[in-house]
N, C-alpha and C positions, 0 to 999 in steps of 0.2 A: 400369787398367780396374776393378780390384777396389775401389779407393778410391771411384770414381764410383758403382759399384754399391752399396757400403755407404752412401754418402752419400744416394743415392736411397731406399734401404730405410729408413734412419733418418728421412728426411723424410716418407715415406709413413706410417711408424709413428707419428710425432709428429702428423701430420695426423689420423690415425684416432683417436688418443687425445683430441685436442682436440675432434673431432667427437662422440665418445661423451660427453665431459664437457658439451658444449653441449646435447646431446640430453637428458641427465639433468637439467641445470639447467632447461631448458624444460619438461620433464615435471613436475618438482617444483613449479615456479612455476604451471603450469597446474592442478595438483591444489590448491595453496594458494588460487588465485583461485577455483576451483570451490567450495571449502569456504566461502570468504568470501561468495560470491554466495548459496550455499545458506543460510548463516546469516542473511544479510540478508533473504532471501525469507521465511524462517520468522518473523523478527521482524516483517516487514511484514504477514504473514498474521495474526499474533497481534494486532498493532496494529489491523488492519482488523476483526477479530472484536470487539475491545474497543470500537472506534468504533461498530460496528454495534449492540452491546449498549446503549451510551450513547444512540445515536440512537433505538433502539427504545423505550428507557425514556422519553426525552423525548417521543416521539410518543404513547406510552400516557398520559403525564401530561396532555398537551394534550387528547387525546381524552376522558379522564376528566373533566377540568375543563369541557370543552365539554358533555359529557353532564350534569354537575352543573348547569351554568348553564341548560341547556335544561329540566331537571326543575324547577329553581327558577322559571324563567320560566313554565312550564306551571302550576305550583301557584299562582303569583301571578295568572295569568290567571283561574283558577277562583275565587280569593278575591275579587278586585275586579271580575270580569266584563269586564275590558278585554283586548283582544288585543295582545300585544307582538310586533312583527315579529321574525323570526329575525335573527341577526346576519348582516351581509353576508358572502358567500362569493365566492371566486374560482374561476373555471372552471380545471380542470387542463388544461394545454396541453402539447404536446410541447416548446415553448420553455421553459416553466416546469420541466419535468422535466429538460431538458438543463442549464438554469441551476443547478438543485439538484445535479445530478451533478457539474457543474463546481466548485461550491462545496465539495462533499465531497472531490473530487479535490485541490483546492488545499489544503484542510485536511490531508488525508492526506499530501501531499507536504511540507508544512511540518513535520508531526510526524516523518515519516521522515527528512527532511533534518536536523532537530535531533538525532535519535538517531545518525545516521551521523557527524555532526561531533564528537560527544563522544568 
């Protein structure tokens, strides 16, 4: 009976040791995964900030060029007395905004995807 009791005790102790080791491994891997995700999110946020800056710069350039062209056209109108029609514009629609957002998202995903594969 003593042998059986010792065998059961040994088996229980071994099972408890294995369970503790598994718990420690899971905990360690969870922490590593959390840190990896956190790092990836910080990189993505920085990439988005950079993309936003670049986009803002491009928009400013377009607006400034548009303003310069408008001033040039206005001064040309006063010089030769003819009226030049303004350039054609497109109405801003929800679909257009969603299309632009989708394009930015696709660009962002391609940039983030390239960074994570390296």
